[in-house]
PALUMSE-444609 format. One record per residue (C-alpha): residue number from 1; x, y, z; residue in three letters. Coordinates in Angstrom, 1 decimal. Example, Ala and Ser with C-alpha at 12.3 -4.5 7.8 and 13.67 -1.06 7.14 Angstrom:
<rs>
+-----+--------+--------+--------+-----+
:   i :      X :      Y :      Z :  aa :
+-----+--------+--------+--------+-----+
:   1 :   12.3 :   -4.5 :    7.8 : ALA :
:   2 :   13.7 :   -1.1 :    7.1 : SER :
+-----+--------+--------+--------+-----+
</rs>
This chain:
<rs>
+-----+--------+--------+--------+-----+
:   i :      X :      Y :      Z :  aa :
+-----+--------+--------+--------+-----+
:   1 :   25.6 :   35.7 :   13.0 : MET :
:   2 :   26.3 :   34.3 :    9.5 : ARG :
:   3 :   25.7 :   30.8 :   10.7 : LYS :
:   4 :   22.3 :   31.8 :   12.1 : LYS :
:   5 :   21.4 :   33.5 :    8.9 : LEU :
:   6 :   22.4 :   30.5 :    6.9 : LEU :
:   7 :   20.2 :   28.2 :    9.0 : VAL :
:   8 :   17.3 :   30.6 :    8.6 : ILE :
:   9 :   17.8 :   30.7 :    4.8 : LEU :
:  10 :   18.0 :   26.9 :    4.6 : THR :
:  11 :   14.8 :   26.5 :    6.5 : VAL :
:  12 :   13.2 :   29.2 :    4.3 : PHE :
:  13 :   14.3 :   27.5 :    1.1 : ILE :
:  14 :   13.1 :   24.1 :    2.3 : GLN :
:  15 :    9.7 :   25.5 :    3.3 : SER :
:  16 :    9.4 :   26.9 :   -0.2 : ILE :
:  17 :   10.3 :   23.6 :   -1.8 : LEU :
:  18 :    7.9 :   21.7 :    0.3 : PHE :
:  19 :    5.1 :   24.2 :   -0.4 : SER :
:  20 :    5.7 :   23.7 :   -4.1 : GLN :
:  21 :    5.6 :   19.9 :   -3.8 : SER :
:  22 :    2.4 :   18.0 :   -4.5 : THR :
:  23 :    1.0 :   16.1 :   -1.5 : THR :
:  24 :    0.2 :   12.5 :   -2.5 : ILE :
:  25 :   -2.1 :   10.2 :   -0.6 : GLN :
:  26 :   -1.3 :    6.5 :   -1.0 : LEU :
:  27 :   -3.8 :    3.8 :    0.2 : ILE :
:  28 :   -2.7 :    0.2 :    0.6 : SER :
:  29 :   -5.5 :   -2.4 :    1.1 : TRP :
:  30 :   -5.7 :   -6.2 :    1.2 : ASN :
:  31 :   -9.2 :   -6.7 :    0.0 : ILE :
:  32 :  -10.0 :  -10.3 :    0.6 : ARG :
:  33 :  -10.8 :  -12.3 :   -2.6 : ASP :
:  34 :  -11.0 :   -9.2 :   -4.7 : PHE :
:  35 :  -12.8 :  -10.7 :   -7.8 : GLY :
:  36 :  -16.2 :  -12.0 :   -8.7 : LYS :
:  37 :  -17.3 :  -12.2 :   -5.1 : THR :
:  38 :  -17.4 :   -8.4 :   -5.1 : LYS :
:  39 :  -20.7 :   -7.2 :   -6.5 : ASN :
:  40 :  -21.6 :   -3.8 :   -7.8 : ALA :
:  41 :  -22.8 :   -2.6 :   -4.4 : THR :
:  42 :  -19.6 :   -3.7 :   -2.7 : THR :
:  43 :  -17.5 :   -2.1 :   -5.4 : LEU :
:  44 :  -19.4 :    1.2 :   -4.9 : GLU :
:  45 :  -18.7 :    1.0 :   -1.1 : GLN :
:  46 :  -15.0 :    0.4 :   -1.8 : ILE :
:  47 :  -14.9 :    3.4 :   -4.2 : ALA :
:  48 :  -16.4 :    5.7 :   -1.6 : GLU :
:  49 :  -13.8 :    4.6 :    0.9 : ILE :
:  50 :  -10.8 :    5.3 :   -1.4 : VAL :
:  51 :  -12.0 :    8.1 :   -3.7 : LYS :
:  52 :   -9.9 :   10.8 :   -2.0 : ASP :
:  53 :   -6.7 :    8.9 :   -2.5 : ALA :
:  54 :   -4.2 :    9.6 :   -5.4 : ASP :
:  55 :   -2.9 :    6.0 :   -5.5 : ILE :
:  56 :   -4.5 :    2.8 :   -4.4 : LEU :
:  57 :   -2.4 :   -0.4 :   -4.0 : ALA :
:  58 :   -4.4 :   -3.6 :   -3.8 : LEU :
:  59 :   -3.4 :   -7.0 :   -2.6 : GLN :
:  60 :   -5.2 :  -10.3 :   -3.0 : GLU :
:  61 :   -6.7 :   -9.7 :   -6.4 : VAL :
:  62 :   -8.0 :  -13.0 :   -7.6 : VAL :
:  63 :   -5.7 :  -14.5 :  -10.2 : ALA :
:  64 :   -8.5 :  -16.4 :  -12.0 : GLY :
:  65 :  -11.7 :  -15.3 :  -13.5 : TYR :
:  66 :  -13.1 :  -12.1 :  -12.0 : GLY :
:  67 :  -10.0 :  -10.4 :  -10.5 : GLY :
:  68 :   -9.0 :   -8.3 :  -13.4 : ALA :
:  69 :  -12.6 :   -7.5 :  -14.2 : GLN :
:  70 :  -13.2 :   -6.3 :  -10.6 : ALA :
:  71 :  -10.3 :   -3.9 :  -10.8 : VAL :
:  72 :  -11.5 :   -2.5 :  -14.1 : ALA :
:  73 :  -15.0 :   -2.1 :  -12.7 : LYS :
:  74 :  -13.7 :   -0.3 :   -9.6 : LEU :
:  75 :  -11.6 :    2.0 :  -11.8 : SER :
:  76 :  -14.7 :    2.8 :  -13.9 : ASP :
:  77 :  -16.7 :    3.6 :  -10.7 : ILE :
:  78 :  -13.9 :    5.9 :   -9.5 : LEU :
:  79 :  -13.9 :    7.6 :  -12.9 : ASN :
:  80 :  -17.5 :    8.7 :  -12.3 : ARG :
:  81 :  -16.6 :   10.4 :   -9.0 : LYS :
:  82 :  -14.9 :   13.5 :  -10.3 : GLY :
:  83 :  -11.4 :   12.4 :  -11.2 : ALA :
:  84 :   -9.7 :   10.4 :  -14.0 : GLN :
:  85 :   -8.1 :    7.1 :  -12.9 : TRP :
:  86 :   -5.9 :    4.5 :  -14.6 : ASP :
:  87 :   -4.9 :    1.1 :  -13.4 : TYR :
:  88 :   -2.3 :   -1.7 :  -13.6 : ILE :
:  89 :   -2.9 :   -5.3 :  -12.9 : ILE :
:  90 :    0.1 :   -7.6 :  -12.5 : SER :
:  91 :    0.6 :  -11.0 :  -14.0 : ASP :
:  92 :   -0.3 :  -13.9 :  -11.6 : PRO :
:  93 :    2.4 :  -14.5 :   -9.0 : THR :
:  94 :    4.6 :  -17.5 :   -9.3 : ASN :
:  95 :    3.2 :  -19.2 :   -6.2 : SER :
:  96 :    2.4 :  -22.5 :   -4.6 : PRO :
:  97 :   -1.1 :  -23.9 :   -5.1 : PRO :
:  98 :   -3.9 :  -21.8 :   -3.8 : TYR :
:  99 :   -1.6 :  -18.9 :   -3.1 : MET :
: 100 :   -1.4 :  -17.3 :   -6.6 : THR :
: 101 :   -2.9 :  -13.9 :   -6.8 : GLU :
: 102 :   -2.5 :  -10.6 :   -8.7 : ARG :
: 103 :   -1.6 :   -7.1 :   -7.5 : TYR :
: 104 :   -3.3 :   -4.0 :   -8.7 : ALA :
: 105 :   -2.5 :   -0.3 :   -8.6 : ILE :
: 106 :   -5.1 :    2.4 :   -9.5 : ILE :
: 107 :   -4.1 :    6.1 :   -9.6 : TRP :
: 108 :   -5.4 :    9.5 :  -10.5 : LYS :
: 109 :   -3.8 :   10.6 :  -13.8 : THR :
: 110 :   -4.0 :   14.4 :  -13.3 : THR :
: 111 :   -0.7 :   14.8 :  -11.5 : ALA :
: 112 :    0.8 :   11.3 :  -11.5 : ILE :
: 113 :    2.2 :    9.6 :  -14.6 : LYS :
: 114 :    3.9 :    6.4 :  -15.6 : ILE :
: 115 :    6.3 :    5.6 :  -18.4 : LYS :
: 116 :    5.7 :    1.8 :  -18.4 : ASN :
: 117 :    3.3 :   -0.6 :  -16.8 : ARG :
: 118 :    5.6 :   -1.9 :  -14.2 : GLY :
: 119 :    6.1 :   -5.6 :  -13.4 : GLY :
: 120 :    6.6 :   -8.4 :  -10.9 : LEU :
: 121 :   10.1 :   -8.5 :   -9.4 : ILE :
: 122 :   11.1 :  -11.9 :  -10.9 : HIS :
: 123 :   14.5 :  -11.9 :   -9.1 : GLU :
: 124 :   12.5 :  -12.6 :   -5.9 : LEU :
: 125 :   10.3 :  -15.4 :   -7.3 : ALA :
: 126 :   12.4 :  -18.1 :   -5.8 : THR :
: 127 :   12.4 :  -16.6 :   -2.3 : THR :
: 128 :    9.0 :  -15.0 :   -2.1 : ILE :
: 129 :    5.8 :  -17.0 :   -2.7 : ASP :
: 130 :    4.0 :  -13.9 :   -4.1 : ARG :
: 131 :    6.8 :  -11.9 :   -5.7 : GLU :
: 132 :    6.0 :   -8.2 :   -5.4 : PRO :
: 133 :    4.9 :   -5.7 :   -8.0 : LEU :
: 134 :    7.2 :   -2.7 :   -8.8 : LEU :
: 135 :    6.0 :    0.5 :  -10.6 : VAL :
: 136 :    7.7 :    3.8 :  -11.2 : ASP :
: 137 :    5.6 :    6.9 :  -10.9 : PHE :
: 138 :    6.4 :   10.5 :  -11.9 : TYR :
: 139 :    5.0 :   13.8 :  -10.6 : THR :
: 140 :    6.3 :   17.3 :  -11.3 : GLN :
: 141 :    9.2 :   15.7 :  -13.2 : GLY :
: 142 :   10.3 :   13.6 :  -10.2 : LYS :
: 143 :   10.3 :    9.8 :   -9.9 : LYS :
: 144 :    9.3 :    7.7 :   -7.0 : PHE :
: 145 :    9.0 :    3.9 :   -6.9 : THR :
: 146 :    6.1 :    1.9 :   -5.4 : LEU :
: 147 :    6.4 :   -1.8 :   -4.4 : ILE :
: 148 :    3.2 :   -3.7 :   -3.7 : ASN :
: 149 :    3.7 :   -6.8 :   -1.5 : PHE :
: 150 :    1.7 :   -9.6 :    0.1 : HIS :
: 151 :    3.8 :  -12.0 :    2.2 : SER :
: 152 :    2.9 :  -15.6 :    2.9 : ARG :
: 153 :    0.6 :  -16.1 :    6.0 : PRO :
: 154 :    2.0 :  -15.8 :    9.5 : TYR :
: 155 :    1.6 :  -19.5 :   10.1 : GLY :
: 156 :    3.9 :  -20.2 :    7.1 : LYS :
: 157 :    6.7 :  -18.0 :    8.4 : ASN :
: 158 :    6.9 :  -14.7 :    6.3 : PRO :
: 159 :   10.1 :  -13.6 :    8.0 : ILE :
: 160 :   12.5 :  -15.0 :    5.3 : PRO :
: 161 :   10.4 :  -13.3 :    2.7 : GLU :
: 162 :   10.5 :   -9.9 :    4.4 : ILE :
: 163 :   14.3 :  -10.3 :    4.9 : SER :
: 164 :   14.8 :  -11.1 :    1.2 : ALA :
: 165 :   12.6 :   -8.2 :    0.1 : LEU :
: 166 :   14.2 :   -5.6 :    2.4 : THR :
: 167 :   17.8 :   -6.8 :    1.5 : SER :
: 168 :   16.9 :   -6.6 :   -2.2 : TYR :
: 169 :   15.6 :   -3.0 :   -1.8 : ILE :
: 170 :   18.6 :   -1.9 :    0.3 : ILE :
: 171 :   21.2 :   -3.3 :   -2.1 : ASN :
: 172 :   19.4 :   -2.9 :   -5.5 : THR :
: 173 :   16.8 :   -0.1 :   -5.7 : LEU :
: 174 :   17.2 :    3.6 :   -5.7 : PRO :
: 175 :   15.0 :    5.9 :   -3.7 : THR :
: 176 :   12.5 :    7.7 :   -3.2 : PRO :
: 177 :   10.7 :    4.4 :   -2.6 : LEU :
: 178 :    7.6 :    3.2 :   -0.9 : LEU :
: 179 :    6.6 :   -0.4 :    0.1 : ILE :
: 180 :    2.9 :   -1.0 :    0.6 : ALA :
: 181 :    1.2 :   -4.2 :    1.6 : GLY :
: 182 :    0.3 :   -6.9 :    4.0 : ASP :
: 183 :    3.5 :   -8.1 :    5.7 : PHE :
: 184 :    1.8 :  -10.6 :    8.1 : ASN :
: 185 :    4.3 :   -9.2 :   10.6 : THR :
: 186 :    4.3 :   -6.3 :   13.0 : ASN :
: 187 :    6.6 :   -3.5 :   11.9 : GLU :
: 188 :    8.3 :   -3.7 :   15.4 : ALA :
: 189 :    9.7 :   -7.2 :   14.5 : HIS :
: 190 :   13.5 :   -7.4 :   14.3 : GLU :
: 191 :   13.4 :   -8.5 :   10.7 : VAL :
: 192 :   12.8 :   -4.8 :    9.8 : PHE :
: 193 :   15.9 :   -3.6 :   11.8 : SER :
: 194 :   18.3 :   -3.4 :    8.9 : ALA :
: 195 :   15.7 :   -1.8 :    6.8 : PHE :
: 196 :   15.2 :    0.9 :    9.4 : LYS :
: 197 :   18.9 :    1.4 :    9.9 : LYS :
: 198 :   19.0 :    2.3 :    6.2 : ASN :
: 199 :   16.6 :    5.1 :    6.7 : GLY :
: 200 :   13.2 :    3.4 :    6.0 : PHE :
: 201 :   10.3 :    4.3 :    8.3 : LEU :
: 202 :    6.9 :    2.8 :    8.8 : SER :
: 203 :    3.8 :    4.9 :    8.3 : SER :
: 204 :    2.0 :    3.5 :   11.3 : ILE :
: 205 :    3.2 :    1.9 :   14.5 : THR :
: 206 :    1.5 :   -0.9 :   16.4 : ASN :
: 207 :   -1.8 :   -0.1 :   14.7 : GLN :
: 208 :   -4.1 :   -3.1 :   14.4 : LYS :
: 209 :   -5.4 :   -3.5 :   10.8 : THR :
: 210 :   -7.2 :   -6.9 :   10.6 : THR :
: 211 :  -10.8 :   -7.6 :   11.5 : LEU :
: 212 :  -12.0 :  -10.3 :   13.9 : LYS :
: 213 :  -14.9 :  -12.6 :   13.0 : LYS :
: 214 :  -16.8 :  -11.3 :   16.0 : SER :
: 215 :  -16.6 :   -8.8 :   18.9 : CYS :
: 216 :  -17.0 :  -11.5 :   21.5 : ALA :
: 217 :  -13.6 :  -10.7 :   23.1 : THR :
: 218 :  -13.1 :   -7.2 :   24.7 : ASN :
: 219 :  -15.9 :   -5.8 :   22.5 : ASN :
: 220 :  -13.2 :   -5.0 :   19.9 : SER :
: 221 :  -13.3 :   -5.9 :   16.2 : TYR :
: 222 :   -9.5 :   -5.3 :   15.5 : LEU :
: 223 :   -7.0 :   -8.1 :   15.6 : ASN :
: 224 :   -3.4 :   -7.9 :   14.3 : TYR :
: 225 :   -1.0 :   -5.0 :   13.3 : ALA :
: 226 :    0.3 :   -6.4 :   10.0 : ILE :
: 227 :   -0.5 :   -4.0 :    7.2 : ASP :
: 228 :    1.7 :   -1.0 :    6.6 : ASN :
: 229 :    3.5 :    1.4 :    4.2 : ILE :
: 230 :    7.2 :    1.8 :    4.5 : PHE :
: 231 :    9.0 :    4.8 :    3.0 : TYR :
: 232 :   12.5 :    5.9 :    2.4 : SER :
: 233 :   14.1 :    8.8 :    4.2 : LYS :
: 234 :   13.9 :   11.2 :    1.3 : ASN :
: 235 :   10.1 :   11.0 :    1.5 : ILE :
: 236 :    8.4 :   13.3 :    4.0 : ARG :
: 237 :    5.3 :   12.0 :    5.8 : LYS :
: 238 :    2.6 :   14.6 :    6.4 : THR :
: 239 :    0.1 :   12.2 :    8.0 : THR :
: 240 :   -0.8 :    8.5 :    8.1 : ALA :
: 241 :   -3.2 :    6.1 :    9.6 : GLY :
: 242 :   -5.9 :    3.6 :    8.9 : VAL :
: 243 :   -9.4 :    4.1 :    7.4 : ILE :
: 244 :  -11.8 :    2.5 :    9.8 : ASP :
: 245 :  -14.8 :    1.8 :    7.7 : PHE :
: 246 :  -16.2 :   -0.5 :   10.5 : VAL :
: 247 :  -16.7 :    2.0 :   13.3 : LYS :
: 248 :  -18.9 :   -0.2 :   15.5 : THR :
: 249 :  -19.2 :   -3.9 :   16.4 : CYS :
: 250 :  -22.7 :   -3.8 :   14.9 : GLU :
: 251 :  -21.2 :   -3.1 :   11.5 : GLN :
: 252 :  -18.6 :   -5.8 :   11.6 : LEU :
: 253 :  -20.5 :   -8.5 :    9.7 : THR :
: 254 :  -21.3 :   -6.1 :    6.9 : ALA :
: 255 :  -17.8 :   -4.7 :    6.8 : ALA :
: 256 :  -16.2 :   -8.2 :    6.5 : ARG :
: 257 :  -18.1 :   -8.6 :    3.2 : LYS :
: 258 :  -15.9 :   -5.9 :    1.9 : ILE :
: 259 :  -12.6 :   -7.1 :    3.5 : SER :
: 260 :  -11.1 :   -8.5 :    6.6 : ASP :
: 261 :   -8.4 :   -5.8 :    6.6 : HIS :
: 262 :   -8.6 :   -2.0 :    7.1 : LEU :
: 263 :   -6.9 :    0.2 :    4.5 : PRO :
: 264 :   -3.7 :    1.9 :    5.5 : VAL :
: 265 :   -2.9 :    5.4 :    4.1 : PHE :
: 266 :    0.1 :    7.6 :    3.9 : LEU :
: 267 :    0.1 :   11.3 :    2.8 : GLU :
: 268 :    3.6 :   12.4 :    1.7 : PHE :
: 269 :    5.7 :   14.8 :   -0.3 : VAL :
: 270 :    9.2 :   14.4 :   -1.6 : PHE :
+-----+--------+--------+--------+-----+
</rs>
C-alpha cells in the first residue's frame, strides 16, 4: 500500500513540476543562401512561418556581405509581430573554400535569456568543416544548451563529422542539451548509435525534409530525411515535426525561393 501511495505521489509531483515548466518551441531551418538573395517579401514570408517559435536556429547564413544584414532584418520583422526578439550571429566557420558560412539563432526574450553571446566550438574546427555554434540559454532559472550544426554535404562524407560531434558532446558537455541542424544523414544511421545509447533522442524519425527541384517523380516534392533536432534524456518532448510551407506541387517553385529545406520543430519542457 505504501509503495502504491509513493508511486501516486511521485507522479503527482512530476505532473506539478511539468505544469509549472515553460513549454519552448525550437525551430531549426537550413535556409539556402540566407543573405542578400532574400528580399523583403521573402523575409516577410519566413517571419510568418517561424513567428510562433520561441527559438529559431538557422544554418547556411551567408558569411560574406548580406548574411548578417538578413538576420538583422528578419529579427526586426519578427519584432513587429507582437513579441520581442534578439539574435546571435556566429563568426564565419573555419571551412574549405566555398563552404564557409555563419550560424544564427533568434529568440524571444520574454522568457528566455542568455548570459553571453555563445561561440563556435573551436575544438572541433580541425574535424568539422563548419564547426558548430554553441549557446547557453536560461529560463525560469534553469540552463539548457543549444548546438547549431551544418555538416558537410552527403557526397563529401559527413559521417566522421557527426561522429566527432557526438563524441565531443557525450564526453565533454553537460545536459540538458539540444543539437539542431542539417546532418546530411538520416537519424537511423549507425553513426548515431552511441549518441542514442547515451540517452539522446531524435525529434523526428524518417521524415523527409528537403525539397526536390520538381514533382516529376511520384508527384512528390520531398526528398531526403536529413534535418533534425536531437535532445538529451532530461528534456521532455511534447510534440515535434516539420513545417510544410509547400503543401502542393504547384507551390514548389515559389517555395524553393525561400529554401530547399523544410523547417523542423521541437516543443519541449525540462
